[in-house]
N, C-alpha and C positions, 0 to 999 in steps of 0.2 A: 813685476809682481804676478803671482800666479793663483789660480783659483782651484783650491784642492778640495775634494769631498774624501773624508776620512770616515770608515766604518769601524766600530768597536763591537765585537761580539760578547755574549753572555759571561764568558769567564773573564773578559777584559774589564768587565764593570759589576764584577760579582760581589764587591762590597764598597762601603764607602771609601776605604782607603784606596781602594784600586780606582774609583771614580775620581779621586783627588790626583791620582797619579796620571790618569787619563787628561785630566785638566792641566796638569803641568806640561804635558806632551803637547798638547794643542797650542798652549801658550807660546812655546818655542817657535813653532811655525808662524804664528801671527806677529810675532816679535821680529820675525824675519821679512815682514810686510805681506805675507800672503794673506788672502781671503779664504777663510775656512768655514766648510758646512760639514758638521759632524752628523753621523747615523749611528744610532745605538740601538741594541737589543735590549730586551729584558734582562735584568740580573740573573746571573746563571741559576737554573733551578725554579725561577719563578713561574715560567709558562706552564711547566708540568705541575707545579702546585696549584694553580688556578683550574687547569683541567681535572685535576683531582676532585677539587672543591665542586666543581661542576656536576662530576660522575657521582657524587654522594646524593645529589638531587635527582639526576636521571641517568641511566646508563648510555642513553643516546640523546645527548642535550640538543636543543632546537640550534641549528648552525648560526643562525642571526644572533641569538644571545650568547652563544659561545665566543662569537667575534667580540662582542660588545664587553665580554669579560676579559679574554686574554689580552685585549689590546691595551688594558690598565698596565699591564707588566712594563711596557715600553714608555707609557706616560710617567711613571715614576722615576724611570732612569733619566729622561730627557731634563726633568725638573731638578732632579740632584745633580746632574752634570752642569747646567745652567747656574745653579747654585754656587757650585765648586769653582767655575770659571769668574763670575762676578766677585767672588771671595779674594781671588787672586789678582784682581783688577783688570780682568777681561771682559769688556762688554759682551754680553750673551742674552739669547733669548731662545726659548724653547716652542717649537711647533709639533703638534701632533699631524698625522697623515692627513686628516680632514682639514686642518687649519692651513696646511700648504696647499690643498686641493690636489691629492693624488688620486686621481680618478680612475676606479677600477670597474670591472664588470660586477655582477651580482652573484657571483659564484662564492658563496661564504665558506671560508676556511682554506679555501684554494684560489682566490681571485687573482686576475691578471691585470696589470697597469695597462690603461688605454691612453692616458694623457696626465701631464703635469704641468700646472701653472706655475711657472719659476717667478712671476711677478713679485709676490711677497717677499721671496728669498731674497732676491735681487735688491728690492728696497732695503731690507735690514743689512745687508752687506756693504751697502752705499753708506749707509748711517754708521758703519765701522763696528758692527756687531758680529759675533760668531753665531751662526744659526745651528741649534742642535734639533735635529728631526728625529722623530720616532720612526724606526724601522718596522717591517713587518706588517704595515697597516695602511688603508687607504678609505676611500668612501665612494660609494656608487652614486648613480644619478638621483636617487631618492633621498641621499644622505645619509644611507645605513653605513656603520662602520663595517668595513671588510678587513680581512686578513689573508696574506699572501701564500701561506703555507711554508712547506719546507724550505729552508733558505731565504725566506722572505726578506731579512734585514740586508743580506748581500745583495739582492736583486733592487731593492730600495735605493741603496748606495750607488750602485751604477747607473739606476734609472735617473737618479738625480743629477749624477754627473753627466749624463748624457743630455737632459734637458738644459742644464746650466751652460753647457760646453765647457766643462771643467778640463783643465790641463792634465789632471790624473785624478784616478780614483784610487784610495789607498786602503786595502782591506787588513786590519789588524787583527791577529789570531794568535794562537799559543803556538806557533811554529814560525821560524824566521824566513819562510820561503818556501818554494816548490822543490823537492829533491828528485833525482834520478830514479829513486824509489824509496820505500819505507825505511829510514835508517835504523828502525828496530829490527828489520830483518837482514840487511846489509849494513854492516858497521862502515864501510868504505862509500856509503852512498853521499853524493855531492849536491850542494845546493847550486841550482841554476840560476844564472845572472838573468838570463831571458829564455822565454819560452812564446811560441805563438798560440793564438787563440785555437787554432785547429788542435795542435797537440794538447793543450790544457783541455779542451773539450773532451777529447779522446780519454785522457788520463782521468777526468772527472767521472765520465761515464763508465769508465771501466775499474772504478773502486777508489781512486784518489780522492779523498775526503777534505782536502784544503779548501777548495772552493766548489760551491753548488752548481750544478749543470746550468740552471736557469740564469745565474748571473753571469757566467762565461758567455752564453749565446748573446745575452742582452749587449754585453761589453763589445762582442765581435760585429754584432749587427750595427751597432752605432759608433763603432771604432773609438771606443774609451779606453785609453791606455789603463791597465790595471796593474797595481803593485802589491804584491803579499809581503807583509812585514810582521815582526813580532812586537806584541803590545808592550813589552817592558824590556826589551833588548835593543841596543842600537845595531844598525846594519843596513845594507842596501835592499835587501830582500830579493824579490824575484819580479822582474817587469814581464808582463804578458802583453804583447802587440801583435799587430798584423805583419810586422816586418819579418822576412825570412833573409837574413844576412847571408850573403854568398862569401863564404870564407874556406880557406884551406884548413880550418881548425874545425869548422862546422862538424858536428858527430852526425853519424848516420842516424843513431837512436838517441832520443832525448831522454827516454825513461822507461821504466819497467812498471807496469802497472798489474795488479792482480784482485781477485775476488775470491773470497772463501764462500760466499753465500749462493752457490749455484747447485743446483740438481739437474739430474739428466733423466729422461723417458725415452723409452723406445717402443714402438709398436711394430711387431714384426709379421711379416706374411699378409700384408694388405695387397688385395688385388691392384695391379698396377694400370688403372684406368685415368683417363682425363679428370681433372678436378680431385684428385685424391688429396693433394696438400689442403685444399680448401675444407673438404670434409673431416680432416683431422685438426686443423688448426682453427677453423670457423668456431666449434663449440668452445675451444679453449679460450678463444678471444671473447666469446660471449660470457664465459665465467671470469672475465676481467682478470685473466692471466696474461702477463706479458711474456713473450716468448723472446729468447736471445740468438743463439746460435742454432742453425738448422742443418742436418745432413740427411740425405735421401739416397739409398742404394738400391738399385733395381737387380732381382736375381734373375737367373736362366729360366724359372718356372712362371714367368710373367707377374710374379707378386714383388713388393717391395718393402723394404725396411726402412722406417721413419724415425729418425731421432732428433730431440731438440732438449733445450735446456731452458730453465725457468729460474726464478729466485726461490731459495729454499723454502721461505715461508709459503710459497705457493704450491709446495711439491704434493702434498696430500689431496688438495683440491684438484689439482690438474691430474694427478693419478686416477681419481674417481671419474672424471670426465672421460679420459683416456680409455678406461676400461669398458664404459658404456659404449663408446665410438667402436672399440673392438668387436664387441658382441654384435652390433649392428652392421658392422663391414666384414665379419666372418674371418678376422684376423687370426692369427696363429696364437701370438701371446703378446703380453704387455710387461716389460719390464723396467725398474727404475734404480737410480742411484744417487745417493745424497753425498757420497764420500769422494766429491770431486772438487776441483777448483779451476778457476780460468787464470792464465798468465798471457800479459800480452807485450809486446815491445811497440813502442809509439815513436815517430820521428818523420817531420817532412823530408829529411835527408833520403827517406825510402825512394821518393820520386826519381831521384838521379843516380841511385846505386842499384845495381842489379845483385842478385843471390843473397839478399838480406833473410828470406824466409829459409834457405837452405843453410844459412849460417846459424839460424836459430835451432833449426832440427838437429844439427851436427852437435850443438852443445848440449842439446837434452839427451841425444845418443850416447854421448860420452858418459853421461850420469846414468845411463840405462833407465831413463824415463821414458815410459810409454805415451805417444799422443793419441788420445781418444778422438778428438774433434779438431778442426782447423777452420779458422774464418779470416778473411783478409779484407783490408780496404786500401786506399791509396797510401795512407801513412800508418797504417796498423796491421799487425799479425797476431791473432788470439789463438791459444791452443786450450783445449780442456785435458787435464791430467788428474791422476790420483792425488786427493788432498793430501796425503802423508808426504809427498814429493814437493809440495809448494816451494818450502823456503829454500831447498836445495836447487830448484829450477830458477828461483829469482836470482840467487846468487851467482850460480852458473852463467847464467844470460848477463847479468850485471858485469862480469868478468870478460865474457867473449865479446860483448861491444864496448869494451876499453871505457867503461864508465866509472870503474874504481878510481876513488881518489889516489893520488900519489902519496907515498909515505910523508906524515908530518903535514898534510893538507887537508884532514878531514875537518868538516864543518859542523 
């Protein structure tokens, strides 16, 4: 008998009919003798509807009251799923985050989980019930309802799996696993049977939207085996684990990630003095703008050109700050570019293979794609290119690193 935590997102529980389909899926596992804890999101679109309602009262709702309001979305779903399970003969009980006692800090709308009391869930499982838990929410030390922010339900699922020492945490979504790249861009993209936490974390941070970063971090920290599965299609999905299997068949690269939401800023002719990077990036950070890639080039005239990338939504804010910095530092000019994209190759196989970066650069050169910036880590190489070449670059790299599915094996 295994203890499995299953998480279903908003589209998976988007209607009564879909909730009944989820109940039927849960019943199959229960009939196999497994203990099941189910974590659910609000029905698709419900959280946005509640936020819109709040904003009709106030453009900036008080965070505590907003948490009280949006947490009701998951409360509806847990009750409906428990009812659906009971209707088909599966004993079930619903629990809100506060009833489980998912203890968080008091940072409303973006709380962090501090501790989970698993006693009540273990008691219900021992009594033979499926426990249906509201994702995305918890409670602080003073009893205030809190919500976990973006990706909160995934985080709840993984955190519960860790607290319960579950055999596996299954994340059900609208894709049947993690792919070598986006199948909408590369028709020959393949579903991966396995991927490491490190690789998945890089893929998630680089734009892959299958799993939220916080959930992957949590799973890696507590060694919770994660499996990504399709909500309404049968299949093995993709297992995310700590294991790095040594094999002759092990690919050097596991996937190609990309992000269109990038913008580039350059400040030219800055005096090359100690602390110049902080003088530029300190005010950018103070403006709550996150910086991604950074390149600094020192010229012969003792000046430096400093280039960095930010999320495209932060471009205009960062540009204003940088122009102010340029005036103070006597820089020559500030230029920006929003027509860029980031493409990355990811794989733990890089650790034991030389020449991976040069192979990447060669593949891009063959397509006459110019590289504007380069960033590397132990298991990743990222480049900034013109956005119009993004899909061409992804396809070229997918082929160059032998990730294309053989004829007849596209999943």
